[in-house]
N, C-alpha and C positions, 0 to 999 in steps of 0.2 A: 608127519604123527608128532602130539604133545608129548612130553618130556616131563617127569617129577619137577617139582620145584622146590627150594628151600627159601623162607623169607627170613632173613636173620635181622631182628630189633637190637642194636648195641650204638651205646650203652643204652639200659633200661634208665629211663628220666626217673628225678624227684623221689629214690629211694637212697637210703644208707650204703654206699660201697658200688662196688663194681659186677656186673652179672650184663647178660644178654637173652634172650628169648630166641630159639630157633621155631619158627612152622612150617613144617613140609606137607608138602600138596603133593597127591597124585595129578596123573594126567590130562584130567579134568577139572583140576585147579580146587578140589575139594580136600581140607584138610587130613590127613592122615596120622599125624601126630604132633604135637608139640610139647617145647621142652624148656626151663627153667635152668641157664647155665650160669653158674656162679664163678666166676673165673680169678678171682683174686685168693690168696691164700699167706696165713698168717704163723698157724703154729702154736700159741702160745703153752699149750699143752706139752711142746718140747724142751724149750729154752729158758722155761723155769726151773729146769731140773736141777739140782746142786746149790740151790738158795736157797736162805735160811726160811722155816716155814712163816716164822713171824714178818718178813718183807712179803708175803704172798698177797693177804687185802689191797695194800697199795700197789705193789706191780699188777695185779687183776684189774684194778682199778683202770691202767691203761689202755687195756684192750679196746675202750671204746670211748670216745669222747660225748655221746649221747646218754648211754647209759651206764655210766661208771659205778653209780651209787649201788647200782644191782648189783653187779659184781663186788662190789667193796665189801657187801652184806652177804652173800653166797659164800665168799673167798672167809671173812673173818666167823662165820658162824662152821665150818670146817676147821680153822684155827682152834674155835671155841671146843671144839669134839678131841680135837689133839692135846687141849689142854685137861680133858675132862672137868668143865667149870661150868655153874651154875651162873650167867653173869648178872649183876646187881637189876632191881625193876627199873630203877630211874632209867638205866641201860638200855634197858628192852624197849619202853618206851620210846626213847629218844631216836634207837635204831626204827622202831616201826614210822614215826614222823619224817625221819630223812628218806628214810623209801618211798613213802606217797608222794612227797615232793619232786621226787623222781618222776614218780608216775606222772603227774600233773604235767610238769614240764615235757617229759617226752610226749605225751598223748594229745600234748597243744600242739608240737613241733607237726608230728604226722597230720594231724586232722587239718590244721590251719596252715600251715605253710608248705606242706608235699599235695594233699589232696581236694583242701578246699579250691583251688581252681577247677578240676573238674567239677565240683557238684555246683558251682557257683557260675561259672563261666559255660559250662556243658562240655561232653566229652569229643565234640566237635569241633570245641573251639581253638582259633590260631594259635600254634604252638608258640610263637613267638612273645604272647601274652597270657597263657597256662602258667603263672607264676604267682607268688605272692603279691607283684606290682600290678598286676590283672586285677587281683583282689582288691587292693586297696584304690583303684580305679573306679571300679566298678561297685564296692560297698566297702567304704572308709572304715567302717563302725566294726564290719566282720573282724578286718585286717588289725584293726588297735585292738581287739578283745583276743585275735590268738597271740598279739605280741604279749599281752596286759599278762594274760595266764601263765605264758612259760616264764614272765618275767616272773613272776611269784613263785613258781615252784624253784626256780634257779636263784632267787635271794634267799629264801630259806635253806638251801643247799651251802651257802656262800655263810650264813649267820651261824648254823651249825657247825660246818666243814672247813670253814677258811678260805675256799674257793667253789667255786662255781665248776671248774674242770678238775677232774682228778683231784679231789679232796682225800684225804687218809686219815682222818677222823674217826673212821671205824675201825677198832683195831681188836685181837686177840682178847676175850674176857670181855669184853663193852664196848666204850668208846674213849677218845684222850682225856674229855675235856667236858664238865658238866655244862647244861645252858643255863643263860644270864637271865635274870629279871626282865633286863632291856630287850635282849633278842625274843623272849616270851613275848613281851608287850606290843613289840613291834609286827612279830608275824600276828598276833590276834588281831590288830589293827588291820591289817591287810586283807583277812579272810572274807569279811563281807562285800568287800567286791568281787572277787575272785568265786565266791558264793551265787551272785547274778551274775557273770560274765557265763556260769556254768549253765545257769538256768536259760539265762539269752540264747546262749548258742543251742541248745536242744531243741527251744520254739523253732530256730532256723534251720535246723537240719531235718525236722520232722515235717514241716512244710515243704523242704527241698525235694526230699525223696518223693514226692508223690511224682514227680517230671523223670525219675528212674525206675519204672516199673518193669521194662523190660530188662533193665541191667541188671535188678536184684533178683529177676529168676533167673539170671544167666551167668550171674558174675559168682563162680565158687559157692554156688547152691546144689549141694547133694548128700546124701548121708553118709557119714563120719561118726566117728567116737571122738568124744571131747573130755581134756584133762586140764584138771586146774586143783590147787590146794584150799581146804575149805578149813574152820571153826570145827569143833567139837559140836556146836549146835548146828552144822550146813551153813554158817553164815559165811561171806566173803572175808575172805584175809590176802595179803601180802608177805606177811612175814613169817609164819608159822603157822603148821597144822598137817592134816593127813592128806593123803594123794586120793583123789575121785577120777572114776572112769564111767560116764555116760555113753548111750548109745544114742543114736540119730531120733528115738522116739523118748527119750532122757529120761530112759530107765536106765537104775544104776545096772553097771558089770561088772565092777570092784571098787570099792571102799575101804577107808580106815589101810591106806596101803603108808607104809612108813618112806617118806622120802629119802631116808639113808641107808635102804635097800632096793634104790632105783633100778640095779642092774638087775633083779629078780621079774620085773614088769618093763623095763625097756630095753628093747634092740637095734641095733645100729647096721645100716650097711653101706657101702660105698659106690659110688657109679663112676664110670671113667669120665662121664660127662660135666662133672662138676665137682668143685673142692669141697661142696657142702657136703655132709652125711645126711645121710634120713634115716630118722627114728621114727620106729613102730610099737604097738603094743606088743611085748612078747608072744603073750598066749595066744595070738592068733594069727601069728606070723607075719611078714611084710604084705601078702596080697590081702588079708583082711583085716589087718590092724592098723589102718591109716585112722590118724587123730589130729584134730588142733588143739593149740593153743593158746593164750592170750585173754584178751577181753571180752571175746564172744566165747569164748570155752567157759571162762571162770564164771560169765553170767548164767549160763547154762550146768553149770555143774551147781551152782552154790542156790540153797534153799530162800535166802534172803541176801542183803547187802547190810543191813544193820544199822542203817540210819534214817530218818523219816524219809528226804524229799528222796533220797536215792531209790527207797523199796520202794515209793510213787511210782517212779519213773520203771522199775524193773518190772512190777507187774502189769504197765502198759506195754513194754516191750517184750512180754511174753505173750501179748495178745495178736503178735505177727503169727504164729503156730501153735497148734493146740500140742507140739511135741518139744523135741528142740529149736532152735531158730536155726536153721542150717546155712540161709546165705552169709556168706561172705561180705558181701557190700554192708551187711549189720554191725560188723566191724566198727565201723563210723559210730554209729548212734553207743555203742556200748564203751567205746572210750569219754566218750561226753558224760556216761552215767557213771564212768569208774570215776573221773575225775570230780563232779558232784560229792562220791562218797568222799573219797579221798579229803577234801575240803572241810566235809562236815566232820569227818572222823580227824582230822587234825586237830580241829577246834576245842573236841572233845578230850584227848590227849594232853593240848597244852594248858589245858583247865586242871588236871589233875591234882589233888594237893601235894603231890611228894615229886612231879616235874621238875624241880630244880635241886633236887638232893645232887649231894656234890659227890658221894659214893658210886662211880659211874663204871669202875673195872674191876673186873675179879684176876688177880696176879696167881701164875702158878708155872712150874716148869710143864714138858711135856710129860703126860700120864698114859698117852695112847700112841701108835704108832702110824694108826692110820683114823681118818675123818671124812666126813660128807657133808655139806653144808649148800640149802635149798632154801628159794625163796621165790616169791612169784617178781619177776621183773615185766616192765610195762608189755613186752613181746609175749610174756608166757612165764611155765616154769624153768627156774635155772639151777642146775646143781654144778657143785664142785668138789671135787673127790682127791684127796693127795693122799699118801703115802710116805710117812718120812721114815729115816734111819737114827741110829741112838744119838747120833750129835744134832737130831733136828734139822738136818739138810732134808728136801724135798727130791724122792725117788722114783717118783709117781704123779701123776697128773690127769685128771680125764675130765673134761668139760660137755655137759648136756646142753646146748644150748637153745633158748626157743624158737626161734628162725630157723634150727636143722629139724627140730619137732614138726614142724608148720610144712618141711619141703616136700613131704609126699603129696599134701594137700595143696601146693602154690601148682606144682604141676598139672596135678586134676584141673584145677581151676585154669589153670593156662589154656589146657586142650580145650574145656570146656567153651570158654570164650572165644577161643579161635575157631570153634565148630560153628559156632553161633553167626559170628559177625564178619569172618575171615572168606574172600571169595577172591580166586587168585587171579581174574579174569580183567578184575577193576578193583585196585586197592584203593583206598582211601586214609588218611590221617587220622578219622575218627573210629573204622576199622582195629588199626593197630595200638591208638591209645586204650582203649578199651582192655586189650592184651594186657597192656601195662598196668592201667590203672586196677586190674584183678590183685596185683602182685602188690601195689600200693597199699589194698585195704589191709593187707596183712603185716604190715610195716616194719620189713624183714630188715634185720641187724646184720649185715654183711662182714665185716670189718669182728666183729664177735664172734661167728660162729665158723668159721672156715680152720677149721683143725682137721686133720688128719688121721686115718686107722689103716695102716700096713703102707705099702706104696703106691703112690697115687703118680696118674699119667701125666705128664708134664712135657713142654713146647718152648726151648728158648731161641728166637729169632734174633739175629746181627743185623741192624737196619744202619745202611748210610748216611749222610747227609742229606741225599734227597729222598731217604723214605725207600731206597730198594733194599733188597735182603741180600744181605752178602752172602750169610752163614747162618745153618740151624739146625739144630739137635732134640731129637724126641724120644723119649721114653713112655713106653703104650703100657 
């Protein structure tokens, strides 16, 4: 008699961080369940306790080498709240430029380096060639465009922040140094090429998606809520605004929510099988409160992007469905639309008459004992919440990371893809790669997001030189 089986994909490849997927089959080889397990744990929330609050932005930038700017900005905004200051207008614009450069380079990494092998070479391609080198061999211009676009974003970060990885330029009260005319002019000179690459890449992706109709229909395509930050006029924003939730019909569920009151509308749950917390829309509970964040969600909640080319692409994007765009496969196109918007918006901000103003920091002592900062990271809405004592030392911190907010949706997506493609009596690489590919569509950042609430399950093994288990200890 046949028995139940478990298929383990370990590790999940071409993502940032360490994870595995388990697919549980019944006796007939049909999928009963599937789960996305995050197997790494870091815990920044705890080991920053006792540190001076002014250190938090540069410390939080160390959470991740891919999206350090997002944590830098959200952390600095939380510190602005502790100081109870309004930062200078030039600093506000420079922070926005910094954040959008981060979005460009991170989105380029996700699409071109991690997902383009699936899109160009196919889901069934030989895993030995499913990488950027395989893309370079098949379509050299596409690979070069991806590298150039990421370089564009990284060079802006370096010019403003002094270095590309873990910059410390964004500080409580503003930024540490003003923009120089030379750096402004250099960035402006590079924007036409970045804009051309974004337009060219969108044309390529729209041609390519025609070969993935089945995947589009079955890879993370289901009704859910969507959450993102919008401007007062409903436009796309990455830096500041109010929170909006829409449903699968793109009807507004909740609007005008203050991100500093995130705990009123967001809940979190810990699962025993993952170090990644699951966030949900609190008024509907965990069963019905599943929501998505990131590029797809931002385009679903926004009325417009706010720049000419991006608005044109958004109008075309919405032709997929009369309601919200539900398929997680479309995260890829949403990233390119956001890249296009960011390049256009960067150019507008850099030509503002006050962008070179040397007053870029408000100085103050702590005027509040609690502060919350929020921003739109490449992968979705990011919250930093700090409490300090009278000496300005951190006594509490809570980080709500985009990847955790997508956790419920990623698990549902994994199960949907497994049910569509996996057959227990005949496994192929293409079947399992599609299960991985839906995770890549969300572009999870696991180093950022593995923070615990309560006591987590833990298993430690002591391995000998030959790999044999000498001893182990487990906590349930």
